[in-house]
C-alpha positions in Angstrom: 0.0 0.0 0.0 2.8 2.4 0.9 4.5 1.6 -2.5 1.3 2.5 -4.3 1.1 5.8 -2.3 4.7 6.6 -3.3 3.9 5.9 -6.9 0.9 8.2 -6.8 2.9 11.1 -5.2 5.8 10.7 -7.7 3.4 10.6 -10.6 1.6 13.7 -9.5 4.8 15.7 -9.3 6.0 14.3 -12.7 2.6 14.9 -14.3 2.6 18.6 -13.2 6.2 19.2 -14.3 5.6 17.5 -17.7 2.5 19.5 -18.2 4.3 22.8 -17.5 7.0 21.8 -20.1 4.3 20.8 -22.6 2.8 24.4 -22.3 6.2 25.8 -23.3 6.7 23.4 -26.2 3.1 23.9 -27.4 3.6 27.6 -27.7 7.0 27.2 -29.3 5.8 24.7 -32.0 2.3 26.3 -32.4 0.3 23.5 -31.0 -2.5 25.9 -30.0 -6.3 25.8 -30.0 -7.6 29.0 -31.3 -11.1 30.3 -30.3 -13.7 30.7 -33.0 -16.6 32.2 -31.0 -18.9 29.4 -32.1 -17.9 26.0 -30.6 -14.6 27.1 -29.1 -15.5 29.8 -26.7 -12.3 30.1 -24.6 -10.8 33.6 -24.5 -7.3 33.0 -26.0 -5.2 30.6 -27.9 -4.5 27.6 -25.5 -1.7 25.0 -25.7 -2.8 21.5 -26.9 0.0 19.2 -25.7 -1.6 18.1 -22.4 -2.1 14.7 -23.9 1.6 14.3 -24.7 2.4 15.2 -21.1 0.0 12.5 -19.8 1.3 9.8 -22.1 4.9 10.7 -21.3 4.2 10.7 -17.6 2.6 7.2 -17.9 5.6 5.8 -19.8 8.1 7.4 -17.4 6.2 6.0 -14.4 6.2 2.5 -15.7 9.9 2.7 -16.6 10.8 4.0 -13.1 8.8 1.2 -11.4 10.7 -1.3 -13.4 14.1 0.3 -12.7 13.4 0.5 -9.0 12.5 -3.2 -8.7 8.8 -2.8 -8.5 8.2 -3.7 -12.1 6.2 -6.6 -13.4 7.7 -6.6 -16.9 10.6 -8.9 -16.2 8.6 -12.0 -15.6 7.4 -12.1 -19.2 3.9 -13.2 -18.1 0.5 -12.1 -19.3 0.6 -8.8 -17.3 3.9 -7.9 -18.9 2.5 -8.6 -22.3 -0.6 -6.6 -21.4 1.5 -3.7 -20.4 3.7 -3.7 -23.4 0.9 -3.7 -26.0 -1.1 -1.3 -23.9 1.7 1.3 -24.0 2.3 0.6 -27.7 -1.3 1.4 -28.6 -1.3 4.4 -26.3 1.8 5.8 -28.1 0.2 5.2 -31.5 -3.0 6.9 -30.5 -1.1 9.8 -29.1 0.7 10.2 -32.4 -2.6 10.2 -34.3 -3.9 12.8 -32.0 -0.8 15.0 -32.4 -1.2 15.0 -36.2 -4.9 15.8 -35.9 -4.2 18.6 -33.4 -1.6 20.2 -35.7 -2.9 19.7 -39.2 -6.4 18.3 -38.8 -7.6 15.0 -40.1 -10.8 13.7 -41.7 -13.0 11.8 -39.3 -13.1 8.6 -41.5 -9.3 8.5 -41.7 -8.9 9.1 -38.0 -11.3 6.3 -37.3 -9.4 3.8 -39.4 -6.1 4.9 -37.9 -7.6 4.3 -34.4 -8.5 0.8 -35.4 -5.0 0.2 -36.6 -3.5 1.6 -33.4 -5.7 -0.5 -31.1 -5.6 -3.7 -33.1 -2.3 -5.0 -31.6 -3.8 -4.8 -28.1 -7.1 -6.4 -29.1 -5.1 -9.2 -30.8 -2.7 -10.0 -28.0 -5.1 -9.3 -25.1 -8.4 -10.9 -26.1 -10.1 -9.8 -22.9 -13.7 -10.3 -24.2 -13.3 -13.9 -25.2 -15.5 -14.9 -22.2 -18.0 -12.6 -20.5 -20.3 -13.0 -17.5 -23.7 -11.3 -17.5 -25.6 -11.6 -14.2 -24.2 -15.0 -13.7 -24.7 -16.2 -17.2 -21.5 -17.3 -18.8 -21.1 -16.4 -22.5 -18.2 -17.7 -24.6 -17.5 -15.2 -27.4 -15.1 -17.6 -29.2 -13.9 -16.1 -32.4 -15.8 -12.8 -31.8 -13.6 -12.0 -28.8 -11.1 -9.9 -30.8 -13.7 -8.0 -32.8 -15.7 -7.3 -29.6 -12.5 -6.1 -27.8 -11.6 -3.9 -30.7 -15.1 -2.5 -30.9 -15.3 -1.7 -27.2 -11.9 0.0 -27.2 -12.5 2.1 -30.3 -15.8 3.1 -28.8 -14.2 4.1 -25.5 -11.6 6.1 -27.4 -14.3 8.2 -29.0 -16.5 8.4 -25.8 -13.9 10.3 -24.0 -12.9 12.3 -27.1 -16.5 13.5 -27.5 -16.9 14.7 -23.9 -13.7 16.6 -23.9 -15.6 19.9 -24.4 -15.2 21.4 -20.9 -12.0 22.2 -19.0 -11.0 19.3 -16.9 -13.9 17.0 -17.8 -12.2 14.2 -19.7 -9.4 14.1 -17.3 -11.7 14.0 -14.2 -13.8 11.2 -15.6 -10.7 9.2 -16.5 -9.3 9.9 -13.0 -12.4 8.4 -11.3 -12.1 5.3 -13.6 -8.4 5.0 -12.9 -8.8 5.0 -9.1 -11.8 2.6 -9.3 -9.8 0.2 -11.5 -6.9 0.4 -9.0 -9.2 -0.6 -6.2 -10.9 -3.4 -8.2 -7.7 -4.9 -9.4 -6.2 -4.7 -5.9 -9.2 -6.6 -4.5 -8.9 -9.2 -7.3 -5.1 -9.4 -6.6 -4.2 -8.7 -10.2 -0.4 -7.9 -10.4 0.6 -4.8 -12.4 -2.9 -3.4 -13.0 -3.1 -1.5 -9.7 0.3 0.0 -10.4 -0.6 1.1 -13.9 -3.8 2.6 -12.7 -2.2 4.5 -9.9 0.5 5.9 -12.2 -2.2 7.0 -14.6 -4.2 8.6 -11.8 -1.2 10.5 -10.5 -0.3 11.9 -13.9 -3.9 13.0 -14.4 -3.9 14.8 -11.1 -0.7 16.6 -12.1 -2.3 17.5 -15.4 -5.6 18.6 -13.9 -3.7 21.1 -11.7 -3.2 23.1 -15.0 -6.4 21.9 -16.8 -9.0 22.8 -14.2 -11.3 25.7 -15.1 -10.0 28.1 -16.4 -7.7 25.7 -18.2 -4.1 26.8 -19.1 -3.6 23.8 -21.3 -5.9 21.3 -23.1 -5.7 17.6 -23.6 -6.2 17.8 -27.3 -6.8 14.7 -29.4 -3.3 13.6 -28.4 -4.7 13.1 -24.9 -8.4 12.3 -25.3 -7.8 9.5 -27.7 -5.2 7.5 -25.7 -7.0 8.4 -22.5 -10.3 6.9 -23.7 -8.4 3.8 -24.8 -6.5 3.5 -21.5 -9.6 3.7 -19.3 -11.5 1.3 -21.5 -8.7 -1.3 -21.5 -8.0 -1.0 -17.8 -11.7 -1.2 -17.0 -12.2 -4.5 -18.8 -9.0 -5.9 -17.4 -9.9 -5.1 -13.8 -13.4 -6.6 -14.4 -11.9 -10.0 -15.6 -12.2 -12.8 -13.2 -10.2 -15.9 -14.0 -13.0 -18.3 -13.2 -16.0 -16.4 -14.6 -14.5 -14.3 -17.3 -15.2 -10.6 -17.7 -18.0 -9.1 -15.6 -19.7 -7.1 -18.3 -21.6 -4.7 -16.1 -18.5 -3.2 -14.5 -16.9 -1.4 -17.5 -20.3 -0.3 -18.8 -21.2 1.3 -15.5 -17.8 2.9 -15.0 -18.0 4.6 -18.4 -21.8 5.1 -18.4 -21.7 8.9 -18.3 -19.6 9.4 -21.5 -21.4 6.5 -23.1 -24.8 8.0 -22.4 -23.7 11.4 -23.6 -22.4 9.8 -26.9 -25.5 7.7 -27.4 -27.8 10.7 -26.9 -25.6 12.8 -29.3 -25.9 10.1 -32.0 -29.6 9.6 -31.4 -30.3 13.4 -31.4 -28.3 14.0 -34.7 -29.8 11.0 -36.6 -33.4 11.8 -35.6 -32.9 15.5 -36.5 -31.5 14.6 -39.9 -27.9 15.6 -39.1 -24.7 13.7 -39.6 -23.3 11.9 -36.7 -20.1 13.9 -36.9 -21.9 17.2 -37.0 -21.1 19.2 -33.9 -23.7 20.8 -31.6 -24.0 22.4 -28.2 -26.3 19.8 -26.6 -23.9 17.6 -24.7 -24.4 17.0 -21.0 -21.9 19.7 -20.0 -23.7 22.2 -22.3 -27.1 21.3 -20.8 -25.7 21.9 -17.3 -24.2 25.2 -18.3 -27.5 26.3 -19.8 -29.1 25.7 -16.4 -26.8 28.3 -14.9 -23.9 26.2 -13.5 -20.4 27.6 -13.8 -17.7 25.6 -15.6 -16.3 24.5 -12.2 -19.8 23.5 -10.9 -20.5 21.6 -14.1 -17.2 19.7 -13.8 -17.9 18.8 -10.2 -21.5 17.7 -11.1 -20.4 15.3 -13.8 -17.4 14.0 -11.8 -19.8 13.4 -8.9 -22.1 11.3 -11.2 -19.1 9.3 -12.3 -17.9 8.9 -8.7 -21.4 7.7 -7.7 -21.3 5.0 -10.4 -17.8 4.1 -9.2 -19.0 3.6 -5.7 -21.7 1.3 -7.1 -19.1 -0.7 -8.9 -16.9 -1.2 -5.8 -20.0 -2.2 -3.8 -21.0 -4.7 -6.5 -17.5 -6.2 -6.3 -17.5 -6.4 -2.5 -21.0 -8.0 -2.3 -20.5 -10.0 -5.6 -23.7 -8.6 -7.1 -23.8 -6.8 -10.5 -27.3 -5.6 -9.7 -25.9 -3.1 -7.3 -23.8 -1.4 -9.9 -26.6 -1.5 -12.5 -29.1 -0.2 -10.1 -26.9 2.8 -9.1 -26.1 3.6 -12.7 -29.8 3.3 -13.7 -30.8 5.6 -10.9 -28.2 8.3 -11.9 -29.2 8.2 -15.6 -32.9 8.1 -14.8 -32.6 11.2 -12.6 -30.9 13.0 -15.5 -33.7 12.1 -17.9 -36.7 12.5 -15.6 -35.3 15.7 -14.1 -35.0 17.0 -17.7 -31.4 17.8 -17.1 -30.1 15.8 -20.0 -31.5 13.2 -22.4 -35.2 14.1 -21.9 -35.6 15.7 -25.3 -33.8 12.9 -27.1 -36.0 10.3 -25.4 -39.1 12.3 -26.2 -37.9 12.6 -29.8 -37.3 8.8 -30.0 -40.8 8.1 -28.6 -42.4 10.3 -31.2 -40.6 8.5 -34.0 -41.6 5.1 -32.5 -45.2 6.3 -32.3 -45.0 7.4 -35.9 -43.8 4.0 -37.0 -46.5 2.3 -34.9 -49.2 4.5 -36.4 -47.9 3.7 -39.9 -47.9 -0.1 -39.2 -51.5 0.1 -37.8 -52.6 2.0 -40.8 -51.4 -0.6 -43.3 -54.5 -2.9 -43.1 -56.9 0.0 -43.5 -54.8 1.6 -46.2 -54.7 -1.7 -48.2 -58.5 -2.0 -48.0 -58.8 1.5 -49.3 -56.3 0.8 -52.1 -58.3 -2.3 -53.2 -61.4 -0.3 -53.4 -59.7 2.4 -55.5 -58.4 -0.3 -57.8 -61.9 -1.6 -58.4 -63.0 2.0 -59.1 -61.1 2.0 -62.4 -63.9 0.5 -64.6 -66.2 3.2 -63.2 -68.8 0.7 -62.2 -71.8 1.7 -60.0 -71.2 -1.1 -57.5 -67.6 0.0 -57.0 -68.8 3.6 -56.6 -71.2 2.5 -53.9 -68.5 0.6 -52.2 -66.2 3.6 -52.1 -69.1 5.8 -50.8 -69.6 3.3 -48.0 -65.8 3.4 -47.4 -65.9 7.2 -47.2 -68.8 7.2 -44.7 -67.0 4.5 -42.6 -63.8 6.6 -42.6 -65.8 9.6 -41.4 -67.4 7.6 -38.7 -64.0 6.4 -37.4 -62.6 9.9 -37.3 -65.7 11.5 -35.8 -66.8 13.3 -39.0 -69.9 15.4 -38.9 -71.1 15.3 -42.5 -70.1 14.7 -46.1 -71.8 15.8 -49.2 -71.3 15.3 -52.9 -72.7 18.0 -55.2 -72.9 17.6 -59.0 -73.3 21.0 -60.6 -74.1 22.0 -64.1 -71.8 24.7 -65.2 -74.0 25.6 -68.2 -77.2 26.1 -66.1 -75.3 27.3 -63.0 -77.2 25.1 -60.6 -76.7 21.8 -58.8 -78.3 18.8 -60.5 -77.7 16.2 -57.8 -76.7 16.3 -54.2 -75.7 13.2 -52.1 -75.2 13.8 -48.4 -74.5 11.9 -45.1 -74.9 13.3 -41.6 -73.5 11.8 -38.5 -76.0 10.8 -35.7 -73.3 11.7 -33.0 -73.7 15.1 -31.3 -71.2 17.7 -32.6 -68.0 17.9 -30.6 -66.6 21.3 -29.6 -63.2 22.3 -28.4 -61.5 19.6 -30.5 -59.3 20.0 -33.6 -62.0 21.0 -36.2 -61.3 20.5 -39.9 -63.0 21.0 -43.2 -62.0 19.4 -46.5 -63.2 20.3 -50.0 -62.3 18.7 -53.3 -63.6 19.6 -56.8 -63.1 18.0 -60.2 -64.6 19.0 -63.6 -66.4 16.2 -65.4 -66.5 16.9 -69.1 -67.2 20.4 -70.3 -70.4 21.3 -68.4 -70.3 19.4 -65.1 -68.4 20.0 -61.8 -68.5 17.4 -59.0 -67.5 18.7 -55.5 -67.1 16.8 -52.3 -67.1 18.5 -48.9 -66.7 17.1 -45.5 -66.2 18.4 -42.0 -65.7 17.1 -38.5 -63.3 17.0 -35.6 -60.1 15.1 -34.7 -59.7 13.9 -31.1 -55.9 14.2 -31.4 -53.8 16.4 -33.7 -51.6 13.5 -34.6 -54.5 11.9 -36.4 -54.2 14.2 -39.4 -53.2 11.3 -41.6 -56.9 10.3 -41.7 -57.4 13.4 -43.7 -54.9 12.3 -46.3 -56.7 9.0 -46.7 -60.0 10.8 -47.0 -58.7 13.2 -49.6 -57.5 10.2 -51.7 -60.9 8.6 -51.6 -62.5 11.9 -52.6 -60.2 12.1 -55.6 -61.1 8.6 -56.7 -64.8 9.1 -56.2 -64.9 12.4 -58.1 -62.9 11.2 -61.0 -64.4 7.7 -61.5 -68.0 7.8 -60.3 -70.6 7.5 -63.2 -72.3 10.9 -62.8 -75.3 9.9 -64.9 -76.2 7.3 -62.3 -75.3 9.3 -59.2 -78.9 9.4 -58.0 -78.8 5.5 -58.1 -76.7 5.5 -55.0 -79.7 6.6 -53.0 -81.4 3.3 -53.8 -78.4 1.2 -52.8 -77.2 3.1 -49.7 -79.4 2.2 -46.7 -77.7 4.6 -44.2 -80.1 7.5 -44.8 -78.4 9.4 -47.5 -80.5 12.2 -48.9 -80.8 13.2 -52.6 -81.9 16.7 -53.1 -81.4 19.7 -55.4 -80.6 22.3 -52.7 -79.5 25.9 -52.8 -75.7 26.2 -52.7 -74.6 25.6 -49.1 -71.7 27.4 -47.5 -69.8 25.8 -44.6 -68.3 28.2 -42.2 -64.5 28.3 -41.9 -62.9 26.2 -39.1 -59.8 26.2 -37.1 -58.2 23.4 -39.1 -58.9 24.0 -42.8 -57.7 22.1 -45.9 -58.8 22.8 -49.4 -57.7 21.0 -52.5 -58.8 21.9 -56.1 -58.0 19.7 -59.1 -58.4 21.1 -62.5 
């Protein structure tokens, strides 16, 4: 324990010194993040080599442990192999980030380079070959390497995406590093506690300079390898030799950046944006919009991560994954139900699901309507009567008040036939009232017009009007006007055939009028 405390103290000092040096080198070699007054709102150009300081501090700490006799690399066992490939992938990701920070890089190219940098670790440390989910053992077999690669690339981008507030990515990674150190110490995993403590110490030294207002940023050279490190250490600390990886632990530890990323993807896809399009709707933006200062926002998110970490440790002590999942679910639920973050995305998703469900439930009725319209083509009286019945049935289902069909002579300037149906239900008030009118000329001297009105119980039932309009069109175009009065003899549901004076329906709140020439 005293050895770990010494490693932590030494790493803090080294991390702080290396970060100070990184600020000097960043200004000298122009590794600076310039404000743009849109997404980058910091007041002045800020150094970007914080990630290089963190990665250098980690490498230096591991080398010092080995030279001082506390190393675990000399035995050549699995932990030594794990450490070597872990540091190799870390260095490669740091290099990718440096190039992106200095010259910029297309998102697709950066993604494939991330895969290449992480592949050595996923190949040699196939941690996800066997997982345990609430006591159920799952053997991933040949999918172990792809799953490990997918998880680590995802974690790399989780942390990269939340790195939009001073100290945020480093604070979340710090909580994970300390939690991993505790879990691996409980599981008696050689080397992992030391690696985690060194990383935690370097992060503390870096956060001294990165806390709001930040004097230096992580940059992609820090957020990319940091996401990979916490993802790799989390799954390694969760691995039990007998039961395989306890899947709930890494997910709960990284649930805050995962949730933020998931909501960002959901929000952008449902709004028709690209996944890579930036916005100001991440969790830290939402907290800032509620009036929190940058430091308060940082403490709030770090507190959520710490709460989840306590749940993970309690789950390990009591050997119950439900504790960790329950704590994590409570934290995320409070965020959504309290409308702090994620509520709008969940509401947007529910509306899309409702729209899909409405579409699926409309399919049988729409097919029936289409079949009737197909039979209308020969302009037969029986098909016209069937369509009239369908129109009346549609109106009854959508609480229509009336429908009338007027055949008017353009030469004589008067109606020659008038078919009408009135609902027996009492008129509803205070609903979404609508009126629909459709007119089609038949020949050179006749005009057939259909008018309907009624109410909708819900505004999202407007698709019924689209179906009704299509039936109006088919009826007006295909019905045999010479035999329009014959419908009276066929229809038993009290239609009325008259030759009335022109009837004007008063305008309504919801009004739709279509004219076809």
